[in-house]
Backbone as ProteinMPNN parsed JSONL, in Angstrom:
{"seq_chain_A": "MSKRQKKVNLTVEEYAKMPYLQLERLLNVRQRKFVALVASGISGTAAAEQAGYSKNTAASQASALLKQPKVIAYRRGFARLMYEAVCLTPEAIGLKLYRLYELCMTEVPLMEWDSGEKTYVEIGKKPLDIRNAIRVLQLLGKNVGMFEERVEITGSIDGLEEYVRDKK", "coords_chain_A": {"N_chain_A": [[26.19, -14.03, 17.611], [28.465, -13.2, 15.146], [32.026, -12.431, 15.057], [32.534, -10.722, 13.007], [30.161, -9.334, 12.552], [28.755, -6.492, 13.909], [26.567, -5.26, 16.294], [24.462, -2.711, 15.388], [22.729, 0.194, 16.021], [20.946, 2.253, 14.296], [19.172, 5.156, 13.059], [16.26, 5.331, 10.906], [16.718, 7.301, 9.002], [19.5, 7.48, 9.038], [20.209, 4.918, 8.148], [19.049, 5.129, 5.626], [20.784, 6.785, 4.292], [22.803, 5.171, 3.537], [24.441, 3.353, 0.877], [22.422, 1.402, -1.312], [23.18, -1.325, -1.754], [24.906, -1.805, 0.384], [23.158, -1.541, 2.507], [21.495, -3.659, 1.899], [23.154, -5.805, 2.485], [23.055, -5.805, 5.231], [20.754, -7.056, 5.935], [19.291, -10.271, 6.469], [18.706, -13.236, 4.442], [16.012, -14.062, 4.691], [14.819, -11.7, 5.617], [15.236, -9.964, 3.441], [13.758, -11.318, 1.483], [11.245, -11.155, 2.641], [10.765, -8.344, 2.471], [10.66, -8.036, -0.344], [8.398, -9.574, -0.907], [6.372, -8.221, 0.528], [6.444, -5.844, -0.88], [5.386, -6.747, -3.23], [2.754, -6.793, -2.711], [1.411, -8.504, -0.968], [0.103, -9.469, 2.268], [1.692, -8.628, 5.416], [1.887, -10.769, 7.235], [1.49, -13.04, 5.591], [3.656, -12.658, 3.91], [5.784, -12.972, 5.697], [5.474, -15.67, 6.381], [5.903, -16.886, 3.848], [8.485, -16.08, 3.468], [9.853, -17.685, 5.129], [9.528, -17.69, 7.874], [8.165, -19.021, 10.915], [4.837, -20.305, 10.885], [3.354, -19.928, 13.17], [4.491, -17.691, 14.365], [4.485, -15.761, 12.462], [2.864, -13.417, 12.155], [3.652, -11.761, 14.328], [6.371, -11.588, 13.75], [6.282, -10.262, 11.279], [5.191, -7.802, 12.059], [7.217, -6.89, 13.789], [9.403, -6.77, 11.993], [8.534, -4.81, 10.188], [8.834, -2.572, 11.696], [11.497, -2.225, 12.172], [14.248, -0.09, 11.813], [16.301, -0.544, 9.817], [15.021, -2.267, 8.063], [12.853, -0.721, 7.258], [14.227, 1.355, 5.9], [15.44, -0.174, 3.909], [13.179, -1.134, 2.555], [12.237, 1.266, 1.452], [14.366, 1.912, -0.249], [14.262, -0.331, -1.92], [11.731, 0.041, -3.1], [12.259, 2.434, -4.453], [14.119, 1.525, -6.361], [12.45, -0.204, -7.818], [10.598, 1.623, -8.848], [12.296, 3.18, -10.446], [13.0, 1.273, -12.297], [10.771, 1.135, -13.883], [10.713, 3.62, -14.875], [9.665, 5.597, -13.134], [10.563, 8.085, -11.928], [11.088, 11.114, -10.033], [11.671, 13.114, -11.9], [10.719, 12.038, -14.335], [8.01, 11.852, -13.753], [7.434, 14.535, -13.398], [7.865, 15.466, -16.029], [5.84, 14.064, -17.399], [3.609, 15.181, -16.174], [3.889, 17.822, -17.047], [3.458, 17.485, -19.774], [0.779, 16.705, -19.695], [-0.32, 19.086, -18.753], [0.201, 20.751, -20.956], [-1.499, 19.518, -22.846], [-3.984, 20.059, -21.686], [-4.079, 22.784, -22.058], [-4.246, 23.203, -24.758], [-5.983, 23.897, -27.67], [-7.801, 21.676, -29.575], [-8.686, 20.618, -32.79], [-11.971, 19.432, -33.432], [-12.981, 16.713, -35.227], [-14.999, 15.394, -37.893], [-16.29, 12.742, -39.856], [-16.99, 13.317, -43.197], [-19.078, 12.011, -45.372], [-19.857, 12.704, -47.953], [-17.797, 14.373, -48.885], [-15.795, 12.641, -48.424], [-13.794, 12.759, -46.469], [-12.284, 13.946, -43.409], [-13.757, 16.641, -41.651], [-13.44, 19.766, -40.001], [-15.347, 20.432, -37.151], [-15.454, 22.032, -35.026], [-13.793, 23.085, -31.991], [-11.923, 21.507, -29.38], [-12.437, 22.658, -26.2], [-10.316, 24.674, -24.026], [-9.012, 23.177, -21.097], [-9.196, 24.387, -18.346], [-9.623, 23.941, -15.565], [-8.504, 21.348, -15.046], [-5.95, 21.921, -15.929], [-5.026, 23.691, -13.991], [-5.05, 21.983, -11.776], [-3.072, 20.132, -12.574], [-0.888, 21.847, -12.627], [-0.689, 22.368, -9.883], [0.051, 19.805, -8.969], [2.502, 19.585, -10.3], [3.9, 21.635, -9.013], [3.987, 20.614, -6.38], [5.537, 18.39, -6.911], [8.042, 19.485, -7.301], [8.478, 20.592, -4.862], [7.329, 23.072, -4.189], [5.086, 23.826, -2.708], [5.1, 23.653, 0.241], [3.727, 23.073, 3.389], [3.505, 25.429, 5.992], [3.661, 25.752, 9.425], [2.617, 27.796, 12.002], [3.384, 28.306, 15.29], [1.962, 29.538, 18.155], [2.075, 31.058, 21.376], [3.124, 30.7, 24.802], [6.17, 29.408, 26.073], [6.423, 29.061, 28.713], [3.864, 28.393, 29.592], [3.655, 25.827, 28.546], [5.638, 24.481, 29.956], [4.543, 24.607, 32.544], [2.255, 23.094, 32.132], [3.347, 20.547, 31.548], [4.679, 20.084, 33.956], [2.523, 19.981, 35.734], [1.296, 17.648, 34.878], [2.943, 15.645, 35.788]], "CA_chain_A": [[26.617, -13.015, 16.677], [29.857, -13.452, 14.782], [32.951, -11.333, 15.32], [32.447, -9.784, 11.881], [28.967, -8.52, 12.66], [28.64, -5.682, 15.093], [25.201, -4.772, 16.412], [24.421, -1.278, 15.152], [21.385, 0.753, 16.125], [20.874, 3.531, 13.607], [17.813, 5.59, 12.732], [15.863, 5.088, 9.517], [17.383, 8.309, 8.175], [20.915, 7.115, 8.931], [20.265, 3.763, 7.256], [18.672, 5.556, 4.277], [21.941, 7.438, 3.666], [23.728, 4.127, 3.075], [24.174, 2.813, -0.46], [21.438, 0.319, -1.285], [23.828, -2.636, -1.624], [25.417, -1.919, 1.751], [21.971, -1.773, 3.326], [21.034, -5.009, 1.583], [24.024, -6.76, 3.197], [22.716, -5.8, 6.651], [19.587, -7.908, 6.126], [19.499, -11.671, 6.11], [17.952, -13.678, 3.266], [14.574, -14.039, 4.981], [14.381, -10.309, 5.698], [15.178, -9.431, 2.071], [12.623, -11.958, 0.818], [10.054, -10.557, 3.248], [10.574, -7.016, 1.869], [10.228, -8.21, -1.736], [7.023, -10.09, -0.897], [5.49, -7.127, 0.948], [6.4, -4.907, -2.004], [4.532, -7.312, -4.283], [1.366, -6.511, -2.36], [0.765, -9.438, -0.053], [0.099, -9.01, 3.659], [2.919, -8.858, 6.159], [1.875, -12.119, 7.802], [1.71, -13.99, 4.491], [5.029, -12.46, 3.442], [6.681, -13.577, 6.684], [5.376, -17.128, 6.212], [6.545, -17.272, 2.593], [9.92, -15.798, 3.58], [10.469, -18.753, 5.901], [9.276, -17.595, 9.309], [7.18, -19.977, 11.408], [3.442, -19.892, 10.731], [2.874, -19.512, 14.488], [5.04, -16.384, 14.751], [4.571, -14.914, 11.264], [2.241, -12.104, 12.373], [4.506, -10.946, 15.202], [7.615, -11.333, 13.006], [5.987, -9.222, 10.282], [5.05, -6.541, 12.794], [8.546, -6.479, 14.256], [10.225, -6.419, 10.833], [8.062, -3.555, 9.604], [9.21, -1.476, 12.594], [12.956, -2.117, 12.248], [14.754, 0.987, 10.952], [17.027, -0.996, 8.63], [14.032, -2.848, 7.142], [12.114, 0.423, 6.697], [15.105, 2.002, 4.925], [15.616, -1.101, 2.784], [11.921, -1.113, 1.784], [12.211, 2.513, 0.672], [15.351, 1.749, -1.327], [13.723, -1.346, -2.824], [10.658, 0.695, -3.865], [12.895, 3.391, -5.369], [14.666, 0.741, -7.478], [11.334, -0.691, -8.624], [10.068, 2.776, -9.584], [13.257, 3.55, -11.483], [12.964, 0.231, -13.333], [9.655, 1.442, -14.789], [10.858, 5.052, -15.181], [8.849, 6.452, -12.268], [11.424, 8.962, -11.144], [10.456, 12.431, -9.906], [11.842, 13.853, -13.156], [9.809, 11.471, -15.332], [6.648, 12.25, -13.382], [7.328, 15.964, -13.721], [7.74, 15.591, -17.484], [4.501, 13.602, -17.781], [2.659, 16.195, -15.708], [3.988, 18.979, -17.936], [2.776, 17.121, -21.03], [-0.661, 16.792, -19.42], [-0.643, 20.515, -18.702], [0.151, 21.242, -22.338], [-2.719, 19.002, -23.465], [-5.129, 20.796, -21.129], [-4.049, 24.169, -22.531], [-4.197, 23.23, -26.214], [-7.236, 23.687, -28.388], [-7.641, 20.642, -30.584], [-9.861, 20.596, -33.656], [-12.849, 18.265, -33.395], [-13.184, 16.325, -36.618], [-16.094, 14.473, -38.176], [-16.196, 12.195, -41.207], [-17.984, 13.805, -44.158], [-19.136, 10.956, -46.392], [-19.94, 13.324, -49.283], [-16.452, 14.849, -49.221], [-14.906, 11.51, -48.167], [-12.671, 13.245, -45.665], [-12.673, 14.533, -42.128], [-13.897, 18.097, -41.665], [-13.453, 20.336, -38.662], [-16.685, 20.865, -36.735], [-15.285, 22.855, -33.829], [-12.534, 22.898, -31.265], [-12.007, 21.062, -27.989], [-12.103, 23.849, -25.41], [-9.239, 24.572, -23.053], [-9.438, 22.52, -19.856], [-8.529, 25.217, -17.345], [-9.708, 23.317, -14.237], [-7.49, 20.297, -14.949], [-4.63, 22.55, -16.097], [-4.653, 24.211, -12.672], [-4.753, 20.814, -10.937], [-1.782, 19.605, -13.006], [0.124, 22.793, -12.144], [-0.527, 22.118, -8.45], [0.842, 18.583, -8.828], [3.872, 19.914, -10.711], [4.492, 22.412, -7.919], [4.283, 19.689, -5.283], [6.62, 17.518, -7.368], [9.323, 20.177, -7.132], [8.563, 21.104, -3.498], [6.971, 24.481, -4.107], [3.955, 24.106, -1.827], [5.267, 23.011, 1.539], [2.936, 23.741, 4.408], [4.237, 25.996, 7.116], [2.81, 25.848, 10.597], [3.095, 28.772, 12.961], [2.96, 27.964, 16.637], [1.965, 30.705, 19.035], [1.887, 30.721, 22.782], [4.349, 30.838, 25.59], [6.826, 28.183, 26.505], [6.152, 28.945, 30.145], [2.613, 27.653, 29.742], [3.94, 24.432, 28.238], [6.382, 23.938, 31.089], [3.589, 24.427, 33.633], [1.383, 21.98, 31.77], [4.109, 19.313, 31.71], [4.941, 19.925, 35.378], [1.261, 19.586, 36.362], [0.982, 16.282, 34.465], [3.819, 14.695, 36.497]], "C_chain_A": [[28.104, -13.196, 16.404], [30.718, -12.227, 15.085], [32.866, -10.276, 14.224], [31.276, -8.828, 12.035], [28.959, -7.791, 13.987], [27.214, -5.156, 15.14], [25.221, -3.247, 16.323], [22.976, -0.832, 15.238], [21.399, 2.149, 15.531], [19.418, 3.9, 13.397], [17.522, 5.255, 11.267], [16.611, 6.044, 8.593], [18.863, 7.975, 7.987], [21.099, 5.9, 8.013], [19.997, 4.196, 5.81], [19.828, 6.242, 3.55], [22.945, 6.429, 3.117], [23.427, 3.763, 1.625], [23.276, 1.584, -0.341], [22.088, -1.048, -1.07], [24.412, -2.853, -0.231], [24.256, -2.221, 2.704], [21.45, -3.189, 3.125], [21.852, -6.058, 2.343], [23.718, -6.826, 4.694], [21.516, -6.696, 6.967], [19.926, -9.347, 5.775], [18.573, -12.04, 4.946], [16.452, -13.604, 3.516], [14.039, -12.613, 5.046], [14.258, -9.683, 4.3], [13.989, -10.015, 1.31], [11.314, -11.383, 1.339], [9.749, -9.202, 2.604], [10.07, -7.138, 0.435], [8.776, -8.681, -1.798], [6.028, -9.012, -0.476], [5.348, -6.115, -0.188], [5.515, -5.423, -3.13], [3.051, -7.176, -3.951], [0.696, -7.489, -1.419], [0.894, -8.927, 1.388], [1.422, -9.341, 4.333], [3.008, -10.269, 6.716], [2.164, -13.159, 6.729], [3.143, -13.881, 3.973], [6.026, -13.11, 4.399], [6.663, -15.1, 6.557], [6.138, -17.574, 4.969], [8.055, -17.023, 2.625], [10.628, -16.834, 4.448], [10.301, -18.66, 7.405], [8.173, -18.576, 9.687], [5.762, -19.42, 11.251], [2.887, -19.36, 12.055], [3.338, -18.112, 14.873], [5.058, -15.39, 13.591], [4.001, -13.512, 11.493], [3.134, -11.215, 13.24], [5.842, -10.637, 14.528], [7.4, -10.21, 11.995], [5.897, -7.86, 10.954], [6.404, -6.017, 13.247], [9.432, -6.035, 13.099], [9.838, -5.06, 10.273], [8.395, -2.341, 10.466], [10.72, -1.275, 12.677], [13.462, -1.036, 11.3], [15.474, 0.499, 9.701], [16.075, -1.621, 7.612], [13.224, -1.73, 6.484], [12.95, 1.094, 5.609], [15.297, 1.116, 3.697], [14.355, -1.137, 1.927], [11.835, 0.13, 0.907], [13.179, 2.428, -0.51], [14.87, 0.763, -2.37], [12.628, -0.732, -3.707], [11.239, 1.68, -4.879], [13.47, 2.67, -6.584], [13.554, 0.246, -8.399], [10.735, 0.446, -9.461], [11.0, 3.181, -10.719], [13.247, 2.542, -12.623], [11.838, 0.484, -14.332], [9.591, 2.945, -15.083], [9.902, 5.936, -14.384], [9.751, 7.242, -11.329], [10.694, 10.292, -10.99], [10.552, 13.248, -11.201], [10.87, 13.361, -14.226], [8.366, 11.867, -15.038], [6.436, 13.72, -13.689], [7.137, 16.195, -15.206], [6.348, 15.173, -17.954], [3.435, 14.605, -17.344], [2.693, 17.419, -16.615], [3.292, 18.699, -19.274], [1.264, 17.165, -20.855], [-1.12, 18.242, -19.374], [-0.766, 21.086, -20.115], [-1.111, 20.766, -23.053], [-3.949, 19.756, -22.981], [-5.216, 22.2, -21.716], [-3.992, 24.295, -24.057], [-5.594, 23.005, -26.783], [-6.983, 22.694, -29.505], [-8.88, 20.652, -31.472], [-10.657, 19.301, -33.476], [-13.224, 17.948, -34.84], [-14.346, 15.338, -36.735], [-15.957, 14.017, -39.624], [-17.336, 12.746, -42.06], [-18.001, 12.807, -45.308], [-19.247, 11.528, -47.802], [-18.577, 13.766, -49.763], [-15.419, 13.723, -49.125], [-13.608, 11.949, -47.483], [-13.202, 13.733, -44.33], [-12.743, 16.042, -42.278], [-13.981, 18.588, -40.223], [-14.852, 20.829, -38.327], [-16.634, 21.743, -35.482], [-13.928, 22.588, -33.201], [-12.834, 22.376, -29.867], [-11.599, 22.262, -27.154], [-10.926, 23.587, -24.472], [-9.799, 23.962, -21.759], [-8.719, 23.201, -18.694], [-8.514, 24.547, -15.967], [-8.622, 22.242, -14.074], [-6.083, 20.853, -15.143], [-4.137, 23.08, -14.755], [-4.277, 23.052, -11.745], [-3.381, 20.225, -11.287], [-0.659, 20.539, -12.549], [0.367, 22.623, -10.644], [0.327, 20.874, -8.218], [2.29, 18.811, -9.237], [4.591, 20.674, -9.61], [4.863, 21.534, -6.741], [5.462, 18.801, -5.645], [7.992, 18.16, -7.182], [9.435, 20.865, -5.776], [8.194, 22.558, -3.327], [5.929, 24.786, -3.034], [4.072, 23.361, -0.508], [4.483, 23.804, 2.572], [3.837, 24.239, 5.527], [3.254, 26.174, 8.255], [3.427, 26.841, 11.556], [2.517, 28.412, 14.319], [3.061, 29.211, 17.494], [1.706, 30.255, 20.458], [3.207, 30.838, 23.509], [4.899, 29.476, 25.971], [6.563, 27.963, 27.984], [4.89, 28.14, 30.389], [2.812, 26.175, 29.496], [4.682, 23.767, 29.384], [5.464, 23.676, 32.274], [2.693, 23.222, 33.371], [2.095, 20.647, 31.995], [4.364, 19.045, 33.195], [3.674, 19.444, 36.108], [0.893, 18.145, 36.038], [1.804, 15.247, 35.22], [3.3, 14.33, 37.835]], "O_chain_A": [[28.902, -13.33, 17.332], [30.207, -11.135, 15.335], [33.093, -9.091, 14.469], [31.379, -7.651, 11.691], [29.132, -8.39, 15.048], [26.704, -4.658, 14.136], [25.913, -2.58, 17.091], [22.1, -1.416, 14.6], [21.811, 3.11, 16.182], [18.531, 3.059, 13.54], [18.428, 4.938, 10.497], [17.081, 5.646, 7.527], [19.413, 8.167, 6.903], [22.026, 5.858, 7.205], [20.632, 3.698, 4.88], [19.848, 6.277, 2.32], [23.826, 6.78, 2.333], [22.279, 3.854, 1.191], [23.371, 0.824, 0.623], [21.588, -1.846, -0.278], [24.407, -3.976, 0.273], [24.375, -3.061, 3.596], [21.015, -3.839, 4.076], [21.314, -7.072, 2.79], [24.08, -7.799, 5.356], [21.288, -7.051, 8.123], [20.745, -9.608, 4.893], [17.75, -11.227, 4.524], [15.7, -13.14, 2.659], [12.93, -12.344, 4.583], [13.299, -8.966, 4.015], [13.298, -9.302, 0.582], [10.382, -11.15, 0.569], [8.605, -8.938, 2.232], [9.151, -6.42, 0.039], [8.013, -8.23, -2.652], [4.952, -8.902, -1.064], [4.26, -5.591, -0.428], [4.958, -4.638, -3.896], [2.194, -7.414, -4.801], [-0.48, -7.321, -1.099], [1.709, -8.05, 1.671], [2.169, -10.211, 3.885], [4.067, -10.894, 6.678], [2.984, -14.055, 6.93], [3.767, -14.888, 3.637], [6.998, -13.727, 3.963], [7.71, -15.744, 6.619], [6.922, -18.522, 5.021], [8.813, -17.67, 1.903], [11.858, -16.865, 4.501], [10.872, -19.465, 8.14], [7.335, -18.918, 8.852], [5.519, -18.231, 11.454], [2.053, -18.454, 12.065], [2.653, -17.419, 15.626], [5.592, -14.29, 13.73], [4.6, -12.525, 11.065], [3.346, -10.046, 12.918], [6.39, -9.549, 14.71], [8.235, -9.313, 11.868], [6.463, -6.881, 10.468], [6.697, -4.83, 13.101], [10.137, -5.032, 13.209], [10.701, -4.254, 9.926], [8.252, -1.205, 10.016], [11.177, -0.258, 13.198], [13.143, -1.057, 10.111], [15.281, 1.066, 8.626], [16.308, -1.508, 6.408], [12.943, -1.789, 5.287], [12.447, 1.371, 4.521], [15.314, 1.611, 2.569], [14.447, -1.167, 0.7], [11.409, 0.054, -0.245], [12.847, 2.823, -1.627], [15.045, 0.985, -3.568], [12.602, -0.96, -4.917], [10.776, 1.757, -6.017], [13.328, 3.145, -7.711], [13.699, 0.273, -9.621], [10.406, 0.257, -10.632], [10.549, 3.487, -11.822], [13.459, 2.905, -13.78], [11.938, 0.093, -15.495], [8.552, 3.469, -15.486], [9.387, 6.922, -14.912], [9.704, 7.085, -10.109], [9.766, 10.57, -11.749], [9.627, 13.982, -11.551], [10.267, 14.163, -14.939], [7.596, 12.176, -15.948], [5.378, 14.109, -14.185], [6.33, 17.035, -15.604], [5.746, 15.836, -18.799], [2.47, 14.845, -18.069], [1.649, 17.993, -16.922], [2.623, 19.57, -19.831], [0.544, 17.606, -21.751], [-2.182, 18.582, -19.895], [-1.711, 21.81, -20.426], [-1.729, 21.535, -23.791], [-4.85, 20.056, -23.765], [-6.31, 22.746, -21.855], [-3.72, 25.374, -24.582], [-6.287, 22.054, -26.424], [-6.051, 22.859, -30.292], [-10.002, 20.691, -30.967], [-10.085, 18.215, -33.38], [-13.717, 18.805, -35.573], [-14.633, 14.566, -35.82], [-15.565, 14.787, -40.501], [-18.504, 12.651, -41.684], [-17.073, 12.753, -46.115], [-18.78, 10.904, -48.754], [-18.231, 13.558, -50.926], [-14.319, 13.827, -49.668], [-12.505, 11.563, -47.868], [-14.406, 13.91, -44.146], [-11.905, 16.652, -42.941], [-14.521, 17.911, -39.348], [-15.471, 21.551, -39.11], [-17.672, 22.141, -34.954], [-13.05, 21.96, -33.792], [-13.836, 22.734, -29.249], [-10.528, 22.83, -27.371], [-10.591, 22.443, -24.167], [-10.944, 24.223, -21.392], [-7.763, 22.665, -18.134], [-7.496, 24.583, -15.276], [-7.905, 22.231, -13.074], [-5.124, 20.317, -14.586], [-2.962, 22.934, -14.421], [-3.291, 23.138, -11.012], [-2.616, 19.861, -10.394], [0.402, 20.075, -12.131], [1.505, 22.724, -10.185], [1.221, 20.88, -7.372], [3.206, 18.294, -8.598], [5.75, 20.393, -9.306], [5.938, 21.692, -6.163], [6.293, 18.49, -4.792], [8.981, 17.469, -6.936], [10.369, 21.633, -5.547], [8.69, 23.219, -2.414], [5.897, 25.897, -2.506], [3.225, 22.529, -0.184], [4.558, 25.031, 2.629], [4.784, 23.573, 5.944], [2.151, 26.685, 8.067], [4.609, 26.749, 11.889], [1.308, 28.237, 14.469], [4.107, 29.858, 17.554], [1.169, 29.172, 20.688], [4.26, 31.047, 22.907], [4.15, 28.518, 26.164], [6.49, 26.827, 28.452], [4.847, 27.3, 31.288], [2.198, 25.349, 30.171], [4.391, 22.626, 29.742], [5.583, 22.646, 32.938], [2.41, 22.434, 34.274], [1.517, 19.722, 32.565], [4.274, 17.901, 33.642], [3.753, 18.598, 36.999], [0.241, 17.482, 36.846], [1.407, 14.084, 35.289], [3.926, 13.543, 38.546]]}, "name": "protein", "num_of_chains": 1, "seq": "MSKRQKKVNLTVEEYAKMPYLQLERLLNVRQRKFVALVASGISGTAAAEQAGYSKNTAASQASALLKQPKVIAYRRGFARLMYEAVCLTPEAIGLKLYRLYELCMTEVPLMEWDSGEKTYVEIGKKPLDIRNAIRVLQLLGKNVGMFEERVEITGSIDGLEEYVRDKK"}
């Protein structure tokens, strides 16, 4: 290890707070290539081989890499960049969901070609799609963090202490 590089053991959350480019500099070329290959959808073992790791150790290297906090944080950052490149941000998804909701709640005329009149004539209306409108509203709520599950734990701490003591 060179004098410039200092071994740092941070959690995934601590690495995730770093700017993406700083995090990228913490990985070597093979690690970055491995992340890009895994993101493309190939298996970890195949990605490790293609990134330059030995065929004999590719499976264990892939397993180890996928557990490293800095690699996990880099994969998340890499995915976020890929999503943003195709406009899959939380805001864009929220907007698309809202448009779907509006479509579900809009009556649209059903048209049919009338050959005698040589024009389209209204033959009815597409009914409101309440079931899907509710589902879209649920997804919108989740998108903005409205429906977080809360778990209530009951019981005594004394019982837990006894249980742990008995297990030792």
